[in-house]
VOLUMKOL-443350 format. One line per field, with one value per residue: x, y, z of N, C-alpha, C in turn; residue in one letter. Coordinates in pm, 1 decimal, decimal comma, always signed. Atoms other than C-alpha are relative to their C-alpha. Layout:
# VOLUMKOL-443350
n_xx X  ... .
n_yy Y  ... .
n_zz Z  ... .
ca_xx X  ... .
ca_yy Y  ... .
ca_zz Z  ... .
c_xx X  ... .
c_yy Y  ... .
c_zz Z  ... .
rest A  ... .
# end
This chain:
# VOLUMKOL-443350
n_xx -57,2  -45,3  -146,3  -47,6  +5,1  -122,3  -116,2  -46,1  -51,6  -129,4  -96,3  -31,5  -85,9  -128,8  -73,0  -32,2  -110,5  -120,0  -98,0  -7,4  -133,4  -40,4  +14,5  -126,4  +5,0  -85,2  -93,1  -104,1  -83,3  -78,1  -102,4  -100,8  -87,3  -76,5  -99,7  -99,7  -83,4  -83,9  -100,5  -87,8  -86,0  -85,4  -108,8  -89,7  -81,0  -79,1  -80,0  -41,9  +99,5  +7,6  +70,8  +141,3  +67,4  +3,5  +90,9  +140,2  +33,2  +53,9  -97,1  +6,6  +9,6  -66,0  -18,2  -37,8  -97,9  -53,4  +12,8  +108,4  -48,7  +77,6  -76,2  +103,1  -30,5  -48,7  -146,7  -53,2  +22,4  -104,4  -127,0  +4,0  -20,0  -129,2  -99,1  -65,8  +77,7  +105,7  -57,3  -5,3  +120,3  +114,7  +127,2  +106,6  +129,0  +121,1  +111,6  +101,6  +127,2  +3,9  +127,4  +0,8  +107,1  +120,9  -22,7  -107,2  -118,4  -89,5  +6,3  -103,8  -32,5  -89,1  -39,2  -127,8  -122,2  -122,9  -127,3  -108,8  -132,0  -112,3  -101,9  -136,9  -45,7  +77,7  +122,4  +121,7  +91,7  +134,4  +87,7  +137,5  +92,3  +124,7  -3,6  +126,5  -25,5  +113,7  -17,9  +84,8  +1,0  -59,9  +73,2  -16,3  +69,2  -83,5  +6,7  -125,5  +25,1  -19,3  -41,7  -43,1 .
n_yy -34,5  -137,1  -5,9  +23,8  -122,5  -77,0  +68,7  -62,9  -134,4  +19,8  +42,9  -115,4  -89,8  +67,3  -3,3  -138,9  -41,6  +77,1  -83,4  +23,8  +29,6  -85,8  +62,3  +3,2  -46,5  +91,5  -73,6  -56,0  +112,5  +43,1  -101,9  +18,7  +109,9  -51,0  -91,7  +80,9  +63,3  -104,5  -39,1  +116,3  -5,5  -119,0  +28,3  +95,3  -75,2  -103,6  +45,3  +137,6  +106,7  +53,6  -96,9  -2,7  +122,5  -5,3  -106,4  +31,1  +133,6  +20,6  +75,5  +142,9  +14,4  +114,0  -11,3  +124,8  -32,3  +109,6  +139,2  +5,2  -31,5  -96,5  -83,5  -38,2  -104,3  -127,2  -6,7  +99,2  -54,9  -100,9  +71,4  +63,6  -102,5  -65,0  +74,7  -86,2  -14,0  -99,0  -132,8  -71,3  +30,3  -91,0  +67,3  -90,7  +67,8  -77,7  +94,8  -2,5  +30,0  -23,5  +40,4  -21,6  +76,2  -71,5  -64,5  -96,4  +36,1  +77,4  -33,2  +64,7  -61,3  +75,3  -72,0  +38,7  -58,3  +17,3  -14,0  -34,7  +6,6  -4,1  +97,4  -51,8  -43,8  -117,7  +40,9  -24,0  +114,2  -29,3  +111,3  -48,9  +94,9  -46,5  -1,6  +7,6  -47,7  -7,8  -111,8  +0,6  -127,3  +14,2  -67,4  -145,5  -42,8  +14,4  +127,4  +73,2  +127,9  +121,6  +103,0  -52,9 .
n_zz +127,4  +13,3  +1,1  +135,3  +80,0  -26,0  +58,2  +124,9  -28,5  -65,7  +101,4  +83,6  -77,7  -17,3  +126,9  +31,8  -87,7  +31,8  +71,5  +142,9  +49,9  +111,2  +130,1  +71,6  +137,4  +76,6  +87,0  -87,0  -43,2  +116,2  +21,7  -104,7  +42,0  +115,0  -57,2  -71,8  +103,1  +60,3  -100,0  -7,5  +118,3  -8,4  -94,6  +66,9  +95,8  -66,4  -114,7  +19,3  -8,5  -136,8  -84,5  +39,2  -44,5  -146,5  -42,6  +25,7  -51,0  -134,2  -80,6  +32,9  +145,9  +64,3  +144,2  +68,0  +103,2  +80,9  -43,7  -98,5  -134,4  -76,7  -91,9  -95,7  -96,9  +53,1  -5,6  +94,2  +133,9  +21,5  +17,2  +131,3  +102,8  -19,8  +78,0  +99,5  +124,2  -14,7  -21,5  +127,9  +78,8  -5,9  +25,7  +39,2  +3,2  -22,4  +1,5  +104,5  -64,9  -144,5  -60,6  -144,8  -64,9  -39,6  -129,7  +13,0  -79,1  +85,7  +142,4  +78,7  +127,8  +87,6  +119,7  +60,8  -53,9  +76,3  -70,2  +89,9  -63,7  +93,0  -40,8  -9,1  +131,9  +37,3  +68,7  -76,9  -3,3  -47,5  -37,3  -5,7  -58,7  -61,3  -146,7  -73,3  -135,3  -91,1  -92,2  -119,8  -72,2  -132,1  -107,5  +14,5  +121,0  +118,9  +71,0  +11,4  +66,3  -80,0  +96,1  +129,4 .
ca_xx -5083,5  -5012,5  -4639,4  -4602,3  -4696,9  -4388,6  -4155,7  -4153,1  -4106,1  -3823,4  -3652,8  -3676,6  -3525,9  -3251,8  -3157,3  -3167,4  -2916,9  -2674,3  -2350,7  -2333,0  -2033,4  -1839,1  -1933,4  -1631,2  -1565,3  -1439,8  -1283,6  -1093,5  -969,0  -856,2  -669,2  -494,4  -357,0  -255,1  -76,4  +95,0  +218,0  +348,8  +526,0  +675,5  +810,5  +944,9  +1142,4  +1278,7  +1400,3  +1529,1  +1662,9  +1708,0  +1518,4  +1607,4  +1481,8  +1157,8  +1075,5  +1158,7  +961,4  +640,2  +654,9  +429,9  +623,8  +507,6  +530,5  +630,4  +780,0  +814,4  +1122,7  +1347,2  +1295,1  +980,6  +1180,2  +981,4  +1146,4  +952,9  +958,0  +1046,2  +1410,6  +1471,3  +1324,2  +1562,3  +1855,0  +1748,6  +1738,5  +2073,9  +2252,6  +2502,0  +2279,0  +2005,5  +2245,1  +2271,9  +1944,3  +1638,0  +1278,0  +983,7  +621,0  +270,3  -49,1  -284,6  -555,0  -645,3  -914,0  -999,4  -1204,7  -1555,1  -1435,3  -1138,1  -875,6  -723,5  -640,7  -451,9  -282,1  -123,4  +51,8  +372,3  +724,1  +1064,5  +1396,0  +1693,2  +2054,1  +2393,9  +2647,6  +3025,7  +3066,7  +2818,7  +2542,7  +2197,7  +1968,7  +1593,7  +1363,6  +992,4  +707,6  +385,8  +364,8  +90,3  +84,9  -151,9  -189,4  -323,9  -432,4  -227,2  -353,5  -216,1  -416,1  -120,6  -107,8  +172,8  +215,5  +184,9  +255,7  +452,4 .
ca_yy -404,8  -37,3  -113,1  -228,4  +113,1  +260,9  +2,0  +149,0  +500,2  +377,7  +203,3  +514,8  +728,7  +472,4  +454,2  +831,5  +866,1  +609,4  +777,2  +813,9  +658,2  +875,7  +800,4  +696,1  +863,1  +591,4  +846,4  +1010,8  +673,8  +572,3  +902,8  +839,3  +512,8  +675,3  +944,1  +681,9  +495,1  +822,7  +920,9  +570,6  +599,8  +950,1  +838,6  +545,7  +792,2  +1056,1  +858,7  +507,8  +185,0  +58,8  +378,5  +377,4  +14,6  +70,7  +393,9  +254,3  -91,1  -183,0  -339,9  -688,0  -632,5  -921,0  -905,0  -1196,7  -1186,8  -1414,9  -1788,9  -1731,7  -1601,1  -1423,0  -1134,1  -1063,3  -749,1  -389,4  -415,4  -731,3  -556,5  -263,3  -505,2  -693,3  -373,5  -258,1  -514,9  -362,2  -430,5  -203,9  +83,2  +167,7  +21,0  +232,0  +121,8  +287,8  +193,4  +330,2  +146,0  +60,2  -45,7  +59,9  -97,3  +6,2  -205,5  -101,3  -15,1  +186,0  -10,3  -224,7  -161,6  -322,6  -199,8  -357,6  -236,4  -247,3  -192,1  -150,8  -213,3  -51,1  -130,7  -100,8  -383,3  -345,8  -299,7  -11,3  -213,1  -104,2  -389,7  -364,5  -604,2  -550,7  -709,9  -671,1  -568,0  -630,4  -440,2  -475,5  -163,4  -131,0  +187,6  +229,3  +352,5  +700,1  +711,9  +657,4  +380,2  +121,9  -184,7  -527,1  -729,9  -653,9 .
ca_zz +2565,7  +2633,9  +2687,8  +2325,0  +2189,5  +2350,9  +2199,4  +1844,3  +1985,9  +2209,4  +1914,7  +1698,2  +1974,2  +2036,3  +1669,1  +1631,7  +1918,4  +1775,3  +1667,7  +1292,5  +1122,6  +882,4  +525,6  +324,9  -7,3  -247,7  -484,5  -197,0  -71,7  -420,0  -455,1  -122,2  -262,1  -591,9  -387,9  -168,3  -477,9  -627,3  -304,5  -282,2  -638,2  -572,0  -266,9  -469,9  -734,6  -489,5  -192,4  -325,5  -345,5  +3,6  +167,9  -30,2  +43,2  +411,1  +443,5  +296,9  +459,3  +749,2  +1036,6  +931,6  +554,3  +327,9  -19,7  -260,9  -478,7  -688,2  -663,1  -458,6  -162,6  +105,5  +286,0  +603,5  +811,7  +746,9  +855,9  +650,5  +345,2  +390,0  +424,7  +110,4  -94,8  +45,5  -173,9  -421,7  -724,9  -588,2  -511,4  -880,5  -1006,8  -1076,4  -1066,9  -1232,3  -1180,5  -1174,1  -1085,0  -1367,4  -1122,1  -768,0  -550,5  -193,4  +46,0  +145,1  +496,0  +369,7  +561,8  +284,1  -79,3  -361,4  -673,8  -975,3  -1284,2  -1481,9  -1350,8  -1512,3  -1334,1  -1503,5  -1417,5  -1576,3  -1576,4  -1539,6  -1915,9  -1921,3  -2086,7  -1968,1  -1868,7  -1827,9  -1648,9  -1703,5  -1519,9  -1327,7  -962,5  -710,8  -382,4  -87,4  +126,6  +481,2  +656,9  +973,1  +1311,1  +1230,6  +904,7  +670,4  +412,2  +428,2  +213,7  +375,9  +60,3  -252,5 .
c_xx +49,7  +152,2  +56,2  -4,7  +123,3  +123,7  +44,6  +57,9  +137,2  +107,0  +40,0  +93,2  +138,8  +83,4  +39,6  +119,6  +128,7  +97,8  +5,9  +144,5  +28,4  -16,2  +132,2  -21,8  +93,8  +101,4  +115,5  +95,3  +90,3  +113,6  +110,2  +99,5  +85,6  +111,4  +109,7  +94,2  +96,3  +110,4  +104,3  +100,0  +95,2  +116,1  +97,6  +92,9  +95,4  +96,9  +47,2  -108,8  -15,6  -79,6  -148,5  -74,4  -8,7  -106,3  -146,2  -42,0  -66,2  +102,4  +5,6  -11,6  +78,7  +14,1  +43,3  +92,9  +53,0  -18,1  -103,7  +47,5  -91,5  +93,7  -103,2  +50,7  +69,6  +152,9  +64,4  -16,5  +105,9  +134,9  +6,8  +31,5  +128,6  +111,4  +57,5  -80,4  -98,7  +52,9  +2,1  -123,4  -105,5  -124,5  -105,0  -129,5  -111,5  -115,8  -93,4  -139,6  +14,0  -137,6  +12,6  -118,5  -115,4  +21,7  +116,8  +125,1  +101,6  -17,7  +102,1  +15,5  +75,4  +26,1  +134,3  +116,7  +114,0  +118,4  +105,9  +130,2  +106,2  +105,2  +139,3  +55,8  -73,7  -128,9  -120,1  -91,8  -134,3  -72,9  -139,2  -88,6  -124,6  +17,3  -141,6  +30,9  -129,8  +34,3  -94,8  +9,4  +52,0  -81,6  +9,2  -63,9  +82,5  -21,9  +140,2  -30,9  +27,5  +44,0  +40,5  +71,4 .
c_yy +144,2  +11,6  -17,7  +125,1  +84,8  -63,1  +61,9  +139,3  -10,4  -39,4  +114,9  +97,3  -59,5  +8,0  +141,8  +48,8  -76,4  +87,9  -38,4  -25,1  +91,5  -76,8  +9,9  +41,8  -88,1  +71,5  +58,1  -110,6  -48,0  +99,5  -9,8  -109,0  +42,6  +92,0  -76,4  -68,2  +102,3  +44,3  -110,0  +4,0  +119,2  -22,7  -99,1  +73,0  +96,8  -52,2  -144,0  -100,2  -52,5  +92,8  +3,5  -123,2  -7,2  +99,1  -40,1  -138,8  +7,8  -84,0  -147,0  -25,3  -120,9  +32,8  -135,7  +38,1  -126,8  -137,4  -16,6  +19,9  +103,1  +74,8  +61,7  +103,5  +118,9  +7,7  -98,1  +48,6  +105,8  -67,0  -64,5  +102,3  +80,9  -72,8  +90,1  +20,8  +115,6  +141,5  +80,7  -24,4  +108,1  -81,5  +106,0  -80,5  +99,9  -98,7  +21,9  -18,7  +21,0  -40,4  +15,6  -74,7  +91,6  +78,5  +97,7  -31,8  -83,3  +44,9  -85,1  +73,2  -101,9  +82,5  -49,6  +67,4  -24,1  +24,1  +29,8  -4,6  +1,2  -99,3  +64,1  +47,8  +125,6  -32,2  +20,6  -121,1  +45,7  -130,1  +59,4  -107,8  +68,1  -3,8  -12,1  +36,9  +2,6  +105,1  -13,9  +136,1  -25,9  +79,0  +152,0  +54,5  -11,6  -137,4  -57,9  -131,4  -114,6  -116,5  +69,0  -111,5 .
c_zz -9,4  -5,6  -140,9  -86,6  +20,6  -64,0  -132,5  +22,9  +64,3  -102,1  -91,7  +72,6  +18,1  -127,2  -38,7  +81,2  -28,1  -76,2  -147,0  -40,6  -119,1  -131,2  -74,3  -144,6  -82,2  -88,8  +81,8  +44,9  -113,7  -25,9  +105,5  -39,7  -119,0  +50,7  +74,6  -98,8  -60,8  +96,3  +16,9  -116,7  +5,6  +96,7  -61,3  -96,4  +70,2  +105,0  -10,8  +30,1  +142,8  +90,7  -31,8  +51,1  +152,4  +47,3  -14,6  +47,6  +136,9  +76,6  -39,8  -150,2  -49,1  -148,2  -53,8  -113,2  -64,5  +66,1  +111,0  +143,4  +64,4  +93,2  +91,8  +98,4  -64,1  -3,6  -98,2  -144,7  -31,1  -25,5  -139,3  -109,6  +19,0  -74,3  -109,1  -129,6  +9,5  +24,2  -129,5  -87,2  +20,6  -27,8  -29,1  -3,3  +22,7  -4,8  -118,4  +60,3  +149,5  +49,8  +150,4  +58,4  +40,1  +128,2  -2,0  +78,5  -78,6  -145,1  -73,1  -132,2  -83,8  -123,9  -49,8  +71,5  -97,6  +92,8  -104,9  +78,3  -108,7  +49,1  -5,5  -134,0  -47,4  -72,4  +93,6  -15,2  +54,6  +29,9  +14,3  +58,8  +52,6  +151,2  +54,6  +144,0  +78,7  +105,0  +118,0  +67,5  +141,5  +102,6  -11,4  -127,3  -127,5  -62,3  -8,6  -72,5  +96,6  -88,7  -129,9  -74,0 .
rest M  P  K  L  T  F  L  P  I  F  L  L  L  F  L  A  C  E  P  Q  K  E  L  L  D  P  A  K  L  K  Q  E  I  V  D  A  E  A  A  F  A  K  I  A  A  D  K  G  I  A  E  A  F  Y  T  F  A  A  E  D  A  V  I  K  R  Q  N  D  S  L  I  M  G  R  D  A  I  R  Q  Y  Y  S  A  P  F  Y  Q  S  A  K  V  D  W  K  P  D  Y  V  R  V  S  F  H  G  D  L  A  Y  T  Y  G  K  F  T  W  T  S  Q  D  S  T  G  K  V  N  E  I  K  G  I  F  H  T  V  W  Q  R  Q  A  D  G  T  W  K  Y  V  W  D .
# end
């Protein structure tokens, strides 16, 4: 039985030597997503909708649009938003809710959006709705959306 007395000591030493995982700060992670949403909206306002949706899309991102159409892939999303309508349209949004996964690798947001456009007669049209975006932390630490 003398060998069993060393087992608890060995286990304690083994566990003490295990590398410690970095503790995730939920508030910091949530702020990262809020910042990503704000940067996304700023690029949409400054450089256009197509550039914003391209810049923040993961390579395999998917967006669901009119008539339940799925646009898959970063390049296809840029092409979709390069249509003439989106050249003059503006979009405004801000998340009302942000949730980040326990492991800090996925997040989702939702809130209200407003699309504003002007028709050929000069009449301003507004479309309001609710958005839902799923974000994924990339290998380089940045956040990109995978679903919108």
